[in-house]
C-alpha positions in Angstrom: 30.2 6.6 162.9 27.6 4.9 164.7 26.8 1.0 163.4 23.6 2.8 163.8 24.3 5.2 160.6 25.8 2.1 158.7 22.9 0.5 158.9 20.7 3.1 158.1 22.9 3.3 154.7 22.9 0.0 154.5 19.3 -0.7 155.0 18.7 2.0 152.6 20.3 1.1 150.0 19.3 -2.4 149.6 15.7 -0.9 149.3 16.7 1.7 147.0 18.4 -0.6 144.4 16.1 -3.3 145.1 13.2 -0.8 143.5 15.4 1.2 141.4 18.4 -1.0 140.2 21.8 0.2 141.3 22.7 3.2 138.9 19.0 4.6 139.5 20.1 5.3 143.2 22.4 8.2 144.2 24.4 8.4 147.0 22.5 11.5 147.9 19.0 9.3 147.5 20.3 7.0 150.1 20.9 10.1 152.3 18.0 11.5 152.1 16.3 7.3 153.0 18.9 7.2 155.8 18.4 10.6 156.8 22.2 11.2 157.3 24.8 14.1 155.4 27.0 13.0 151.9 30.3 13.5 155.1 28.2 10.6 157.5 28.0 8.9 154.2 31.5 9.5 152.5 32.6 8.7 156.3 31.0 5.5 156.7 31.4 4.1 153.2 34.1 5.5 150.7 32.1 4.8 147.5 28.7 3.1 146.2 30.2 0.0 145.3 31.7 -0.5 148.3 27.9 0.0 150.4 26.5 -1.5 147.4 28.0 -5.3 148.8 27.4 -4.4 152.6 23.6 -3.8 151.1 24.3 -6.6 149.6 25.5 -9.2 151.8 22.8 -7.6 154.0 20.0 -9.4 151.9 21.6 -12.4 150.8 22.3 -12.8 154.7 18.3 -12.2 155.3 17.8 -14.3 152.6 19.5 -17.2 154.1 18.4 -17.3 157.3 15.3 -17.7 156.4 16.4 -20.5 153.8 17.8 -21.9 156.8 14.7 -21.4 158.4 12.0 -24.2 156.6 12.0 -26.9 158.2 11.7 -30.6 156.1 13.4 -32.4 158.8 10.2 -34.1 159.1 10.4 -35.7 155.2 12.2 -38.3 153.9 15.5 -37.1 152.6 14.6 -37.8 149.0 11.0 -36.0 149.7 12.8 -33.2 151.4 14.2 -30.6 148.2 9.9 -30.7 147.0 8.9 -30.1 150.6 11.6 -27.2 150.6 10.7 -25.5 147.5 7.0 -25.8 147.7 7.5 -24.1 152.0 9.9 -21.6 149.7 6.9 -20.9 147.7 4.6 -20.3 150.3 7.5 -17.2 151.0 7.5 -16.1 148.0 5.9 -12.6 147.9 6.9 -11.5 150.6 10.7 -12.2 150.2 10.9 -11.2 146.6 8.4 -8.1 146.5 10.6 -6.3 145.4 12.5 -8.2 143.2 16.1 -9.9 144.2 19.3 -7.8 145.2 22.0 -10.9 144.0 20.6 -11.2 140.6 19.7 -7.5 140.5 23.4 -6.9 140.7 24.4 -8.9 139.0 21.6 -8.8 135.6 23.0 -4.9 136.0 26.5 -4.8 136.7 28.3 -7.5 136.8 30.1 -6.7 133.4 30.6 -3.4 134.5 32.6 -4.3 137.6 34.2 -7.5 139.1 33.4 -6.3 142.5 30.2 -6.5 142.4 30.7 -9.3 140.1 32.8 -11.3 142.1 30.5 -11.0 145.0 26.7 -12.0 143.6 28.8 -15.4 142.3 29.8 -16.0 145.3 26.5 -15.3 146.8 24.7 -17.8 144.3 27.5 -20.3 145.0 26.7 -20.1 148.8 22.7 -20.6 148.2 23.5 -23.0 144.9 25.6 -25.5 147.8 22.9 -25.1 150.2 20.1 -26.4 148.3 22.9 -29.1 146.3 23.4 -30.5 150.0 19.1 -31.4 150.5 19.5 -32.1 146.5 21.2 -35.3 147.2 18.7 -37.5 148.0 16.6 -35.7 145.9 19.0 -37.0 143.0 19.7 -40.2 144.3 16.6 -41.7 144.2 16.2 -40.9 140.8 15.2 -43.6 138.0 18.1 -42.1 136.0 21.4 -40.3 136.4 21.1 -38.3 133.8 21.6 -35.3 136.2 23.3 -34.3 139.5 23.2 -32.9 142.9 24.8 -28.8 141.6 23.2 -29.7 138.3 19.7 -29.2 140.1 21.2 -26.5 142.6 21.9 -24.1 139.4 18.0 -25.1 138.0 16.8 -24.0 141.4 18.5 -21.0 141.0 17.8 -19.9 137.6 14.1 -21.4 137.7 13.6 -18.6 141.3 15.4 -15.9 139.3 13.7 -16.0 136.4 10.6 -15.8 138.2 11.2 -13.0 140.4 12.0 -11.5 136.6 8.1 -12.5 135.6 7.1 -11.3 138.4 8.3 -8.0 138.3 7.9 -7.6 135.0 4.3 -8.3 135.5 4.0 -6.9 138.2 3.1 -9.6 141.0 4.8 -11.5 143.4 2.8 -13.8 143.5 4.0 -15.2 140.3 7.0 -15.8 141.9 4.5 -18.5 144.6 3.2 -20.2 141.6 6.1 -21.3 139.7 8.0 -21.7 142.9 4.9 -24.6 143.5 4.7 -25.9 139.7 8.6 -26.0 140.2 7.9 -28.2 143.4 5.4 -30.2 141.4 7.9 -31.1 138.4 10.1 -31.9 140.6 7.7 -34.3 142.4 7.0 -35.7 139.0 10.7 -36.5 138.8 11.0 -39.2 141.3 7.9 -40.6 139.8 9.3 -41.0 136.4 
């Protein structure tokens, strides 16, 4: 089977699962969107769950590429985290216009599938590690030592995922941008307190 077919299936699954969720996305829907037969599906992937992991990894890679492309190196180390969040806010409506596949699968499938739970947890941990490295000088600059870089990174993830959920509830991806701008402002305020 050509890698083009696999990529078409991954892309179709990623798009459909973002919009509809895992349970509402059937193999027939994925095949139709990818323009392939069911036989081609099973030749490429043994199950919908295995395809979902591939779609999840694809979504994650794209997101990491986007995060890593945000350049905050001109700012002082302690100012980089708030600037990063602010710049991410400007990209947020495009990044999460249809939601977050990682968060979506975490809420929908983590209790039903150990495989998907393991993958979403691993991907959240990878993102948190990147943000924690960025948060270290920020945390060191705070007047109190009550926070750790890990805690700030987990707060960041909770904030982003909460903003994504609210944006979907209101069908307004701009809410993510507004929420992240407020978060960046809160981070700056923490340094001044």
